[in-house]
N, C-alpha and C positions, 0 to 999 in steps of 0.2 A: 315283300316288297324286292322289285328287282332295283339292282342296282350296280353301275359300272362304271368308272372314269374312263372318259374317252380320248380326252385333252391334257399333256401335263405342261402349263405355263407357268412363268414366273411373279407374274402379276394377277393372271384368274384362274382361278377351278374352275374346272368344268365338270360336272357329271348329270347323267340321264339316273331319275327316277320316277318311275311308272309314267312312262312317255312324254316327261317334262327335262328340259334340259335345265337346270342350274349350273348360273353363274354368277360366282361368288369374286367379288374386284377384291383383294387381297394385299393389301398393303398397309396393313393395321397401325402401321409404327406411325404412317404418313397421314393418316385418317383414312385413306384409298385414295388420294388424290391422283386425278388424272394425268398419269407422264406420259411419254412418248409410248413404254410396253405399255401401259394400259389400253391406253385405244389402239394399239396395235394387236394385242391378244383379245380386246373384247370385240373387234371385227373379225378375228378369225374363227373366235365362240361364235359370235351370233351367224356368221359362214357357215359352219358345219351343221350349228342347228337346224337352219333354213334348208339345208338340202337331204337331210334326214328323215325318212317318209314316215316314221316310226313314233317322231317326236310331235306332240300336238302343242307345246307353250311351254314357251320360254321365261323361266324368272331370276330377274338379277337381284342381287343383295350383297350388303358388305359385312367385310369382318371384321369382327370388333367390335367396337364401341360408335361407329360411324357407316351411314351407308356412302358418303363421299364428300369430301370436303371439297372438292371441286378442281380447277385447274392445279397442276403441279406447279406453283407459283415461283416457286425456287428453281426448276429445272428450267420452266418457261423463259421467267426476266434473265438465264446465263445463255440466253443466245449470241453468237459471235456476232454476226450479219443479219441483215434483214432475208439474203438467202435463205441462211436457216430457218428464221421466225416463217418463211414462207413455204417450206418446205413440211415444217411442222403443220402449217393450216392445211393444207391441201394435197399433202400423199398422208396425213395421218389423222387430223380433226375430219375433215370433209369426209372419207373414205367411211370413216366410222359412222358420222350422222346419213350418210347415203347408205349404205348397209341396214342400220336401227331402222330407218323412217321406211324403208323399201321391205323389210321382212311382212311377208303374207302369215306370219303365224303370231297369235296374241302374245305379247312380252306384258309380264307384271313385274312393277317394282315392290320389293318387301324390304320397306325403309324402317330402320329400329336404327336412332340418332340421327345427327345431322346431315341433312342433305346438302349444301350449298353451292352456289356455282352452278357448274357443268354437271355436278351430280344431282342439283334438282333440276333441271334440265332433262337430264336422264329418266328421273321418274313423271315429269310432267308430259314426256314425248313416249311415254310407256301407256299402253291401251287399260290397265288398271294396274291402280296403287293401292297397297294394304302400308298402315303405317303404325308404327307402337306411339301408346301416349307420349311418351317423351321425346319422340321426333321432332325438328325443327326443319324449317326450308327457309333458303333465300336464294335469291339472284341478286348475289353477292357480286359477281365480277368487276360492276363500275366501283366499288371501294377499293380495290386496288388497280385500279384505269384500265382495266379490261371491260368485257362487255359479256352477258348473257344471249349470246346472239339469238340461237334457237326457239328460245322465251319468246325474244321481240316477231320471230317470222312468226311462230308457230299457235304459242301461251294463248292467241284471241276463239280459236278452233277447241280449247277445251276448259280452261278461265272463264269465270264469269265475272260480270263488272269492272269495276277500273283498276283492280287489284294488283293485277297483271303489272298497270304501269308506276304503279305506285313501289312495286317492288324492287323495280329496275331501276326508278331514280331514287329513291334513298338505300335499295341493298339491305333495308331491315329484314329480320327474322319472323318467322310468323309460326305460332304453332300446329301442330299436326290437325286439331279440331280445327281451325282457322281454315288451312288448308283444305281439308274437307270440304269447308264450307263455300269455300271459293272453286271449288273444281278440280282442286290438284290431287288429293285423296279420296277414293272410294270408299276406305272403311279404316275406323280407327280401332284398335285393339289393344288391351294391356299384352308385354312384350312374349310372356306365358301362353298368351292365347294368339299370337299373330301367325306364326308358323300353321295352326288349327285352321284359320281362315284362310289362309293360302291356297292351303290342301283342298278346303271346301270349293274356291274357286277355279281349281285345275280340274275337280271334278267334273265340277258344273260345264265346263269347256267342252270335256270330251262325251257331253251329250249331241254339241253342234258338230255339224260335218267337218272336214279339213276343208272344203272347197266354197263351203258356205263364208266361215271364217276369213278366206283368204280376200273372195271377192268381196266382203263388207269391207275389209280394209283396205281392198284397190281404189275404190269406192270412195271410202274415208281422206285416203291419202291425194284425192284428186282436187281436196279441196284448199289445199296449197300449194303454190308455186314452186317451180324449179327458179324461177325469178329471183323470189324473196328467198330460197336458201343459199344460189350466188351472193346477194345482197350481203347478207348475215356472216357469210365466211371473208368475202373483201371487209367488213367491217371490224371483222374478229383480230383480220392482219394488220390495219388499222390501228387500232386500238393498242395490242401487244407490241409496236416498234413506235408507242408515240413516248415523250419523254413525260405525259404522265404514267405511264405503267412503270417507267423506270423508277417515280418517285413514289406510288403507290406498291410497286414489288418491296422499294427498299423501307418503308415504313414497317408492308410486313415482317419483313425478316428484321426487324430491330422492335416487334409487336406495340407500338404508334400509333397514333393517327394521322392520316397521311396530311398535309398541310397542298390542295390543291388551290388557291385562292388566295394565297399571299402575294 
């Protein structure tokens, strides 16, 4: 098996194995919460993988016991001004999602553990998802007064039925099997067989020409509009600069339920 490291980051490990770029979110002490540094390094890693001709696919996974807990609430709630919050949304979050959604190589999420908030959205927006039986998924941004804006903009192109709406309006988690039944997940495996499943997917992808996969992704990307993504990021900025987010983030830090309706 060919293996070599290409990039050395603090928050994201990047390596290439058999023509696949493996991106590992590596903040296990914070359940791989998406911080400024994580967004920046994920975007840079996706950019590198997209440019390298020898890479057929990209796999995203999490280090430790979670895929990703979502936005780093402690960091995001500590912005000193609206300007700082705006820079976070438009200089880090939006460029990441543009890079992710514009990537013409297949992206696979390998989920082992909780995938909450923006972590669940990374799985949702991936082309293929393999999850362990113990994994859970939640569009939980609203529980801290934020929003899972990408799921609102793109979820209807992947998920079936009304579960997308329910998951956002309640923030309640679902199991991997439920996620599979509603279109978030392709395969559910025991943790010990998860890597084997991903390797099988990667092998199958290598049977398809890169231009064919790129063309399919261009067509598929044409289903959703730039207008929807622009609105998503405006609403993300609106929520994280709101009084509800201050209240939700404070409750999150204190590990209590926020009281939005008192």
